[in-house]
VEXDREN-2710 file (C-alpha; in Angstrom, 1 decimal):
% VEXDREN-2710
k/r/px/py/pz
1/UNK/88.1/1.8/54.8
2/UNK/87.4/4.9/53.2
3/UNK/86.3/6.9/55.8
4/UNK/82.2/8.2/55.6
5/UNK/82.0/11.7/55.3
6/UNK/79.4/13.2/57.8
7/UNK/77.2/16.0/57.5
8/UNK/76.1/16.1/60.9
9/UNK/77.8/19.6/61.0
10/UNK/76.0/21.1/58.8
11/UNK/72.6/20.0/59.1
12/UNK/71.3/22.8/60.5
13/UNK/72.6/25.4/58.7
14/UNK/69.7/27.2/56.9
15/UNK/69.6/28.6/53.8
16/UNK/68.2/31.9/54.7
17/UNK/66.4/33.3/58.1
18/UNK/63.7/32.2/59.3
19/UNK/60.8/34.9/58.1
20/UNK/59.0/34.2/61.6
21/UNK/62.4/33.8/63.9
22/UNK/62.0/36.9/65.9
23/UNK/57.8/35.4/66.9
24/UNK/59.5/32.1/67.0
25/UNK/61.9/33.6/69.9
26/UNK/59.2/35.1/71.6
27/UNK/56.8/31.6/71.7
28/UNK/59.8/29.5/72.8
29/UNK/60.5/32.9/75.3
30/UNK/57.5/32.3/76.9
31/UNK/57.5/28.7/77.3
32/UNK/61.3/29.0/79.0
33/UNK/59.4/31.7/81.3
34/UNK/57.3/28.9/82.8
35/UNK/60.1/26.4/83.7
36/UNK/61.6/29.0/85.1
37/UNK/58.5/30.9/87.5
38/UNK/57.9/27.3/88.8
39/UNK/61.5/27.0/90.1
40/UNK/60.9/30.1/92.4
41/UNK/57.1/30.9/92.5
42/UNK/56.0/28.1/94.9
43/UNK/58.3/29.0/97.8
44/UNK/55.8/31.8/98.3
45/UNK/53.0/29.2/98.8
46/UNK/54.7/27.1/101.9
47/UNK/52.8/28.2/104.5
48/UNK/49.3/27.7/102.2
49/UNK/50.6/24.0/101.4
50/UNK/51.4/23.2/104.8
51/UNK/47.5/24.4/106.2
52/UNK/45.8/22.8/102.7
53/UNK/47.4/19.7/102.1
54/UNK/48.7/18.7/105.8
55/UNK/52.3/18.7/104.6
56/UNK/55.2/18.4/106.8
57/UNK/58.7/20.2/106.8
58/UNK/59.8/17.1/104.8
59/UNK/56.8/17.4/102.6
60/UNK/57.5/20.7/102.0
61/UNK/61.1/20.3/100.8
62/UNK/60.2/17.6/98.3
63/UNK/57.5/19.2/97.1
64/UNK/60.6/22.8/95.6
65/UNK/63.3/19.8/95.2
66/UNK/61.4/17.2/93.5
67/UNK/61.3/19.2/90.2
68/UNK/64.6/20.8/90.2
69/UNK/66.1/17.2/90.8
70/UNK/64.5/15.4/88.1
71/UNK/65.1/18.5/85.3
72/UNK/69.1/18.8/86.7
73/UNK/69.4/14.8/85.9
74/UNK/67.0/14.3/82.5
75/UNK/69.1/17.7/81.1
76/UNK/72.2/16.3/78.8
77/UNK/69.4/13.5/78.3
78/UNK/66.6/15.6/77.1
79/UNK/69.3/17.5/75.1
80/UNK/70.4/14.0/73.5
81/UNK/66.9/13.2/72.4
82/UNK/66.5/16.7/71.0
83/UNK/69.1/15.8/68.7
84/UNK/68.3/12.4/68.0
85/UNK/63.9/12.5/67.5
86/UNK/63.7/16.4/66.3
87/UNK/64.0/19.7/68.1
88/UNK/60.5/20.9/67.6
89/UNK/58.9/17.5/68.6
90/UNK/60.7/17.1/71.6
91/UNK/59.6/20.8/72.3
92/UNK/55.8/19.8/71.4
93/UNK/56.4/17.3/73.9
94/UNK/58.1/18.6/76.7
95/UNK/55.3/21.6/76.8
96/UNK/52.9/19.2/76.7
97/UNK/54.4/17.2/79.6
98/UNK/54.9/20.1/81.3
99/UNK/51.0/21.1/81.2
100/UNK/49.8/17.7/82.0
101/UNK/51.6/17.6/85.1
102/UNK/50.7/21.4/86.0
103/UNK/46.6/20.1/86.0
104/UNK/47.8/17.5/87.9
105/UNK/50.0/19.2/91.0
106/UNK/46.6/22.0/90.8
107/UNK/44.1/18.8/91.2
108/UNK/46.4/17.4/93.8
109/UNK/44.6/16.2/96.9
110/UNK/48.1/15.3/98.7
111/UNK/51.5/15.9/99.2
112/UNK/52.5/12.6/97.8
113/UNK/50.3/14.2/94.6
114/UNK/52.0/16.6/94.5
115/UNK/55.4/15.9/94.9
116/UNK/54.7/13.0/91.5
117/UNK/52.8/16.2/89.5
118/UNK/56.1/18.5/90.6
119/UNK/58.5/15.7/89.4
120/UNK/56.9/15.5/86.1
121/UNK/56.8/18.7/85.6
122/UNK/60.8/19.0/85.8
123/UNK/60.7/16.2/82.9
124/UNK/58.6/18.5/81.0
125/UNK/61.1/21.4/82.1
126/UNK/64.1/19.2/81.1
127/UNK/63.0/19.3/77.6
128/UNK/61.8/22.8/77.1
129/UNK/65.5/24.3/79.0
130/UNK/67.7/22.6/76.6
131/UNK/64.8/22.6/73.0
132/UNK/64.2/26.7/73.2
133/UNK/68.1/27.5/73.3
134/UNK/68.6/24.5/70.9
135/UNK/66.0/26.3/68.4
136/UNK/67.6/29.7/68.7
137/UNK/70.8/28.1/67.4
138/UNK/69.1/26.6/64.5
139/UNK/67.0/29.5/63.4
140/UNK/69.3/32.8/64.1
141/UNK/72.2/32.9/62.2
142/UNK/75.7/34.3/63.4
143/UNK/75.2/38.5/63.1
144/UNK/71.6/38.2/65.2
145/UNK/72.6/35.5/67.4
146/UNK/74.0/37.0/70.1
147/UNK/71.3/39.4/70.5
148/UNK/68.6/36.5/70.4
149/UNK/70.8/34.6/73.2
150/UNK/70.5/37.8/75.2
151/UNK/66.8/37.6/74.6
152/UNK/66.5/34.5/76.0
153/UNK/68.7/34.7/79.0
154/UNK/67.1/37.4/80.1
155/UNK/64.0/35.6/80.9
156/UNK/65.7/33.7/83.5
157/UNK/66.0/36.4/85.2
158/UNK/63.1/37.9/84.7
159/UNK/61.7/34.9/86.0
160/UNK/63.9/35.0/89.3
161/UNK/62.5/38.3/90.5
162/UNK/58.5/38.0/88.8
163/UNK/57.9/33.9/90.3
164/UNK/57.4/35.6/94.2
165/UNK/55.4/38.4/93.2
166/UNK/53.7/36.3/90.7
167/UNK/53.2/33.4/93.7
168/UNK/52.1/36.3/95.9
169/UNK/49.5/37.6/93.5
170/UNK/47.9/34.9/92.7
171/UNK/47.6/33.3/96.4
172/UNK/46.2/36.8/97.1
173/UNK/42.9/36.0/95.0
174/UNK/43.2/32.4/94.7
175/UNK/44.0/28.5/96.1
176/UNK/47.4/27.9/96.3
177/UNK/46.4/25.4/92.7
178/UNK/46.3/28.5/90.6
179/UNK/49.9/29.3/91.0
180/UNK/50.1/25.1/88.8
181/UNK/46.7/26.2/86.6
182/UNK/47.8/29.1/85.3
183/UNK/50.7/27.4/83.2
184/UNK/47.8/25.3/80.8
185/UNK/46.9/28.7/79.3
186/UNK/50.3/29.3/78.5
187/UNK/51.1/25.8/77.8
188/UNK/48.6/25.7/75.0
189/UNK/49.5/28.5/73.0
190/UNK/52.7/27.8/72.8
191/UNK/52.0/24.5/71.4
192/UNK/49.9/25.9/69.2
193/UNK/52.5/28.3/68.0
194/UNK/55.4/26.1/68.3
195/UNK/53.0/23.2/65.8
196/UNK/52.4/26.4/63.7
197/UNK/55.8/27.9/63.3
198/UNK/59.3/26.4/64.3
199/UNK/61.1/24.7/61.8
200/UNK/62.4/21.1/62.4
201/UNK/65.7/19.8/62.5
202/UNK/67.5/17.3/64.3
203/UNK/70.8/14.9/63.2
204/UNK/69.4/12.6/61.8
205/UNK/68.9/9.0/64.6
206/UNK/72.0/10.3/66.2
207/UNK/75.0/10.0/63.6
208/UNK/78.4/9.7/64.8
209/UNK/80.4/12.1/65.3
210/UNK/82.4/12.9/62.1
211/UNK/85.8/12.2/63.9
212/UNK/84.0/8.6/64.8
213/UNK/81.7/8.0/61.8
214/UNK/83.5/4.7/59.8
215/UNK/87.0/5.6/61.4
216/UNK/88.3/7.2/64.7
217/UNK/90.3/10.2/64.3
218/UNK/94.1/8.6/63.4
219/UNK/92.7/6.2/60.6
220/UNK/91.1/3.5/63.2
221/UNK/88.4/1.5/61.6
222/UNK/85.9/1.6/64.5
223/UNK/84.5/-2.0/65.1
224/UNK/80.2/-1.9/65.1
225/UNK/79.1/-2.8/68.7
226/UNK/75.4/-4.2/69.7
227/UNK/75.2/-4.3/65.7
228/UNK/75.2/-1.4/65.0
229/UNK/77.4/-0.4/61.5
230/UNK/79.5/3.1/61.1
231/UNK/77.0/5.7/59.8
232/UNK/74.0/4.8/62.5
233/UNK/73.9/5.2/66.5
234/UNK/72.2/3.1/68.9
235/UNK/70.7/5.1/71.9
236/UNK/73.5/5.3/75.2
237/UNK/71.4/4.0/77.5
238/UNK/73.6/3.5/79.7
239/UNK/75.4/6.7/79.1
240/UNK/71.9/8.6/80.3
241/UNK/71.5/6.6/83.3
242/UNK/75.0/7.4/84.8
243/UNK/74.2/11.1/84.0
244/UNK/70.9/11.3/85.9
245/UNK/73.1/9.0/88.4
246/UNK/76.2/11.7/88.8
247/UNK/73.8/14.7/88.5
248/UNK/70.7/14.1/90.9
249/UNK/73.4/12.5/93.2
250/UNK/75.1/16.2/93.7
251/UNK/72.3/18.1/92.8
252/UNK/71.1/16.4/96.0
253/UNK/73.9/16.7/98.1
254/UNK/73.8/20.3/97.3
255/UNK/70.4/21.0/98.5
256/UNK/70.2/18.8/101.5
257/UNK/73.7/20.5/102.8
258/UNK/72.0/23.6/103.5
259/UNK/69.4/21.5/105.8
260/UNK/71.0/18.2/107.4
261/UNK/74.6/20.2/107.5
262/UNK/77.5/19.7/105.2
263/UNK/78.8/16.6/107.2
264/UNK/76.0/14.4/107.3
265/UNK/75.6/11.2/106.6
266/UNK/72.9/12.2/103.8
267/UNK/75.3/14.7/102.5
268/UNK/78.4/12.6/102.1
269/UNK/76.8/9.6/100.5
270/UNK/74.6/11.6/97.8
271/UNK/77.7/13.2/96.5
272/UNK/79.8/10.4/96.5
273/UNK/77.3/9.1/94.7
274/UNK/76.7/11.2/92.5
275/UNK/80.9/11.8/91.5
276/UNK/81.1/8.6/90.9
277/UNK/78.3/8.8/88.2
278/UNK/79.9/11.9/86.9
279/UNK/83.0/10.0/86.7
280/UNK/81.5/6.8/85.3
281/UNK/79.8/8.8/82.5
282/UNK/82.8/10.4/81.7
283/UNK/85.0/7.0/81.4
284/UNK/81.9/5.2/79.0
285/UNK/81.8/8.1/76.8
286/UNK/85.2/8.3/76.4
287/UNK/85.4/4.4/75.2
288/UNK/81.8/4.2/73.6
289/UNK/82.2/4.9/69.9
290/UNK/78.5/6.9/69.8
291/UNK/78.7/8.7/72.9
292/UNK/75.9/11.3/74.2
293/UNK/78.2/14.2/74.8
294/UNK/81.3/13.6/73.4
295/UNK/84.3/14.1/76.3
296/UNK/86.9/15.0/73.1
297/UNK/85.2/19.1/73.3
298/UNK/86.8/19.4/76.5
299/UNK/90.1/19.3/74.4
300/UNK/89.1/22.4/72.8
301/UNK/90.2/25.6/74.7
302/UNK/87.3/28.0/73.9
303/UNK/84.7/25.1/75.0
304/UNK/86.9/25.0/78.5
305/UNK/86.5/28.6/79.0
306/UNK/83.5/29.1/78.1
307/UNK/82.5/25.9/80.9
308/UNK/84.2/27.8/83.5
309/UNK/83.0/30.9/83.0
310/UNK/79.4/30.0/82.9
311/UNK/79.8/28.1/85.9
312/UNK/81.4/31.1/87.7
313/UNK/78.3/33.3/86.2
314/UNK/76.4/30.8/87.6
315/UNK/78.0/30.7/90.8
316/UNK/77.6/34.1/91.3
317/UNK/74.5/34.4/90.3
318/UNK/72.8/31.3/92.6
319/UNK/74.7/32.5/95.6
320/UNK/73.9/35.9/94.7
321/UNK/70.1/35.0/95.1
322/UNK/70.7/33.0/98.2
323/UNK/72.5/35.9/100.1
324/UNK/70.8/38.8/98.6
325/UNK/66.9/37.1/100.2
326/UNK/68.1/36.5/103.6
327/UNK/70.3/40.2/103.4
328/UNK/66.7/41.9/102.4
329/UNK/64.2/39.5/105.1
330/UNK/66.5/38.8/107.7
331/UNK/69.0/42.2/107.7
332/UNK/67.0/45.0/106.9
333/UNK/63.7/43.2/108.3
334/UNK/61.2/43.4/104.8
335/UNK/58.6/40.5/103.9
336/UNK/59.1/37.9/101.4
337/UNK/56.6/40.2/98.8
338/UNK/58.6/43.4/99.8
339/UNK/62.2/41.5/99.2
340/UNK/61.2/40.4/95.8
341/UNK/60.1/43.7/94.7
342/UNK/63.4/45.4/95.5
343/UNK/65.8/42.6/94.1
344/UNK/63.7/43.0/90.7
345/UNK/66.4/46.7/89.6
346/UNK/68.7/43.5/88.6
347/UNK/66.2/41.6/86.6
348/UNK/64.9/45.0/84.8
349/UNK/68.4/45.9/84.3
350/UNK/69.4/42.6/82.1
351/UNK/65.9/42.9/80.6
352/UNK/66.4/46.4/79.5
353/UNK/70.8/46.4/78.0
354/UNK/69.6/42.6/75.9
355/UNK/66.1/43.6/74.2
356/UNK/67.3/46.6/73.3
357/UNK/70.7/45.0/71.6
358/UNK/72.9/46.9/73.2
359/UNK/75.1/43.7/74.5
360/UNK/75.3/42.3/70.9
361/UNK/76.5/45.6/69.5
362/UNK/79.4/45.8/72.4
363/UNK/80.2/41.8/71.3
364/UNK/81.6/42.5/67.9
365/UNK/83.6/45.2/69.6
366/UNK/84.9/43.2/73.0
367/UNK/84.8/40.4/71.7
368/UNK/83.5/37.1/73.5
369/UNK/87.1/37.3/75.7
370/UNK/86.2/40.9/76.6
371/UNK/82.9/40.5/77.5
372/UNK/83.3/37.8/79.9
373/UNK/85.8/39.5/81.4
374/UNK/84.1/43.0/81.4
375/UNK/80.8/41.5/82.8
376/UNK/82.2/39.3/85.5
377/UNK/84.3/42.5/86.6
378/UNK/80.6/44.1/86.8
379/UNK/78.8/40.9/89.2
380/UNK/81.6/41.0/91.4
381/UNK/82.0/44.7/91.9
382/UNK/77.9/44.6/92.2
383/UNK/78.6/42.0/94.9
384/UNK/81.5/43.8/96.4
385/UNK/79.0/47.2/96.3
386/UNK/76.5/45.3/98.0
387/UNK/78.6/43.9/100.7
388/UNK/80.2/47.7/101.5
389/UNK/77.2/49.6/100.8
390/UNK/74.1/48.4/101.9
391/UNK/74.6/46.5/105.4
392/UNK/72.5/48.9/106.8
393/UNK/69.7/50.6/104.0
394/UNK/68.6/49.9/100.8
395/UNK/69.8/52.6/99.0
396/UNK/73.3/51.1/99.1
397/UNK/72.0/48.1/98.2
398/UNK/70.1/49.4/95.1
399/UNK/73.4/50.6/93.3
400/UNK/75.1/46.9/93.7
401/UNK/71.9/45.5/92.6
402/UNK/71.9/47.6/88.9
403/UNK/75.7/46.9/88.6
404/UNK/75.5/43.4/89.1
405/UNK/72.6/43.8/86.3
406/UNK/75.0/45.2/83.7
407/UNK/77.4/42.7/84.4
408/UNK/75.1/39.8/84.2
409/UNK/73.8/41.1/80.9
410/UNK/77.0/41.2/79.5
411/UNK/78.8/37.8/80.8
412/UNK/75.5/35.7/80.6
413/UNK/74.7/35.7/77.0
414/UNK/78.0/35.8/76.3
415/UNK/79.2/32.6/77.9
416/UNK/75.6/30.6/76.8
417/UNK/76.9/31.4/73.2
418/UNK/80.7/30.6/73.4
419/UNK/79.4/27.2/75.0
420/UNK/77.0/26.5/71.9
421/UNK/79.2/27.6/69.0
422/UNK/82.6/25.2/70.8
423/UNK/80.1/22.3/70.2
424/UNK/78.6/21.2/66.3
425/UNK/75.3/22.6/65.3
426/UNK/73.8/18.7/64.8
427/UNK/74.4/18.5/68.7
428/UNK/73.0/21.9/69.6
429/UNK/70.6/20.1/71.9
430/UNK/73.2/18.2/74.1
431/UNK/75.1/21.9/74.1
432/UNK/72.1/23.3/75.7
433/UNK/72.2/20.3/78.5
434/UNK/75.9/21.4/78.9
435/UNK/74.8/25.2/79.5
436/UNK/71.7/23.8/81.6
437/UNK/73.9/21.4/83.8
438/UNK/76.3/24.1/84.2
439/UNK/73.5/26.9/85.1
440/UNK/72.3/24.1/87.4
441/UNK/75.3/22.9/88.6
442/UNK/77.2/26.6/89.6
443/UNK/73.9/27.8/91.1
444/UNK/73.7/25.3/93.3
445/UNK/77.7/25.8/94.2
446/UNK/77.0/29.3/94.7
447/UNK/74.4/28.2/97.5
448/UNK/76.2/25.5/99.1
449/UNK/80.0/27.7/99.3
450/UNK/78.5/30.9/100.0
451/UNK/76.2/29.4/102.4
452/UNK/79.0/27.4/104.1
453/UNK/81.1/31.5/104.3
454/UNK/77.8/33.0/105.9
455/UNK/77.1/30.1/108.2
456/UNK/81.0/29.8/109.7
457/UNK/81.6/34.2/109.9
458/UNK/78.3/34.1/111.5
459/UNK/78.9/30.8/114.4
460/UNK/82.8/33.0/115.3
461/UNK/81.1/36.3/115.7
462/UNK/78.0/35.2/117.8
463/UNK/77.9/36.3/121.4
464/UNK/78.8/34.3/124.3
465/UNK/75.2/33.6/125.1
466/UNK/74.5/32.3/121.6
467/UNK/77.4/29.9/121.2
468/UNK/77.0/26.6/119.4
469/UNK/73.4/27.9/117.5
470/UNK/73.7/27.1/114.2
471/UNK/71.1/29.8/112.6
472/UNK/70.1/33.1/113.2
473/UNK/66.1/31.7/114.8
474/UNK/68.3/28.9/117.3
475/UNK/70.5/31.9/117.9
476/UNK/67.8/34.4/118.4
477/UNK/66.2/32.1/120.9
478/UNK/69.3/31.7/123.3
479/UNK/69.1/35.5/124.1
480/UNK/68.0/37.1/126.8
481/UNK/68.5/40.6/126.7
482/UNK/68.4/43.3/123.4
483/UNK/72.3/43.9/123.8
484/UNK/72.4/40.0/122.6
485/UNK/69.9/39.8/120.3
486/UNK/71.3/43.3/118.4
487/UNK/75.0/41.3/118.4
488/UNK/73.1/38.2/117.0
489/UNK/72.0/40.0/114.3
490/UNK/75.5/41.9/113.4
491/UNK/77.3/38.3/113.4
492/UNK/74.8/37.4/110.8
493/UNK/74.9/40.7/108.6
494/UNK/78.6/40.5/109.0
495/UNK/78.6/37.0/107.9
496/UNK/76.2/38.0/104.4
497/UNK/78.4/40.8/104.0
498/UNK/81.8/38.2/104.3
499/UNK/80.1/35.9/102.1
500/UNK/79.4/38.4/99.1
501/UNK/83.3/39.5/99.2
502/UNK/83.9/36.1/98.7
503/UNK/81.7/35.5/96.1
504/UNK/83.2/38.7/94.5
505/UNK/86.0/37.7/94.5
506/UNK/85.2/34.3/93.0
507/UNK/83.6/35.3/90.3
508/UNK/86.3/38.0/89.2
509/UNK/89.2/35.9/89.2
510/UNK/86.7/33.0/87.5
511/UNK/86.3/35.2/84.8
512/UNK/90.5/36.3/84.4
513/UNK/90.9/32.5/83.9
514/UNK/87.4/31.9/81.4
515/UNK/88.7/35.3/79.7
516/UNK/92.5/34.0/79.4
517/UNK/91.4/30.2/77.9
518/UNK/89.1/32.0/75.0
519/UNK/91.7/34.4/74.1
520/UNK/94.2/31.7/74.0
521/UNK/91.7/29.7/72.0
522/UNK/91.4/32.0/69.7
523/UNK/94.7/33.3/69.1
524/UNK/95.5/28.9/68.9
525/UNK/93.2/29.6/65.7
526/UNK/94.8/32.3/64.0
527/UNK/97.8/30.8/64.4
528/UNK/96.9/27.5/62.7
529/UNK/94.4/29.2/60.4
530/UNK/91.3/27.3/61.6
531/UNK/88.1/28.6/63.2
532/UNK/88.4/29.2/66.9
533/UNK/85.4/27.0/67.5
534/UNK/87.0/23.9/66.1
535/UNK/85.3/21.6/68.6
536/UNK/82.7/21.9/65.1
537/UNK/85.0/19.5/63.3
538/UNK/86.8/16.6/64.2
539/UNK/87.6/16.1/68.0
540/UNK/91.4/15.5/67.2
541/UNK/91.6/19.2/65.2
542/UNK/90.9/21.0/68.6
543/UNK/94.0/22.4/69.9
544/UNK/94.6/20.5/73.2
545/UNK/96.5/22.4/76.0
END
């Protein structure tokens, strides 16, 4: 049987630069910012929700977590849908869903209604996260793409910093529903701009990967399954279900761990279900001739290095945000809004470096491995500086925040670009889903691991009067004298410092591993005369370990 040639890898190659590309980038960054803000803005509304909706602690947790659970579970499926049905179309659908669900959240009259609306926002958010990055890959060429991805990734930092501030400002003047109602004009403006400006692209109904289009890598003909001939593929429904089950199980375990304990039945069962789902997903994707995520990508050293580095950058960011918030509020004594303001230098540094294009200009000089190891080393140095210099005052912390910002600005865009460039252009949506999944998993692991280190160190250093307490409030409730309360606070501060040092070490070592893998991939590409991103070709041509 003669192999059928596939143009899937050239579907997205533009004949020239899109004239309105920077305006399009501004539009999709606005859409992306809305998604990120909704991940952070709700935290400041918890007292209002408890009072006005009669929400219990469990209700509030589900209001916050329903969004993250649904979004993380749908990232790969959303990316695959964008590749199959069109990235512009799915971007527009995501904006509509997000806007309608935001209206439902603003008008909710009960905790159950708000939880359902938040879940609907998670569906729209998954489509927006994947399609925005896929569109960036589509409209920018190799020369401009690093700067564009840098600007896109800066929106994440801006959202994390601005969320609590915007939420606090709205609650000072309006009711809690304004947190969601403000999404409507943004969604409408972005939808109009997307329809008018963004060009459509897709992988033409979901073609088989080149190595699987009519012939397996190695020459073995593929037998059509489920009545589908080579050259066209059905929707991978089982793969979508397994990926959703796996991601929701893992993320739910990570979310529940700090609340119920890492060895509680809820955490262990959900983690087991999640890991089993992901393992089943990987096995299914290896054997099915029309995979949602081609597992052969994991034979590409560049892809593996980018994945490893991406998880650890997100690990450092998620864990550090978790620790910094507690450091500012529980150790240095700032309120929620003051704490948010004092974390802003990190986001401002990221934005300045990426919007000025400094990171993009350094990339050709340092190369992707050099950018990643430099950025992650600076991120680790910033965490260590906060641990060593910021224990008693904000001035010491400020230096660490700025250094962390420089590190994030260098490493995160380079990592996203490495992940996306290691995947065929026709699978840009799936690549964006992989990148989003890495961020979700890495941030969750950062909170889980560094939170566990914090708790372990804190419990070990508690004075005898508070022995056995599992949290700072519980420990303070057992104290009787000012000396005991001071000892409890000192124990917590020491736990924070130790966790930050552990996070710094993990990020630094991860940066070295990722850089080594990426350097080996580039060297292997030069030795064989092949490009350094062979995942865009047949899976069998990717250099294996």
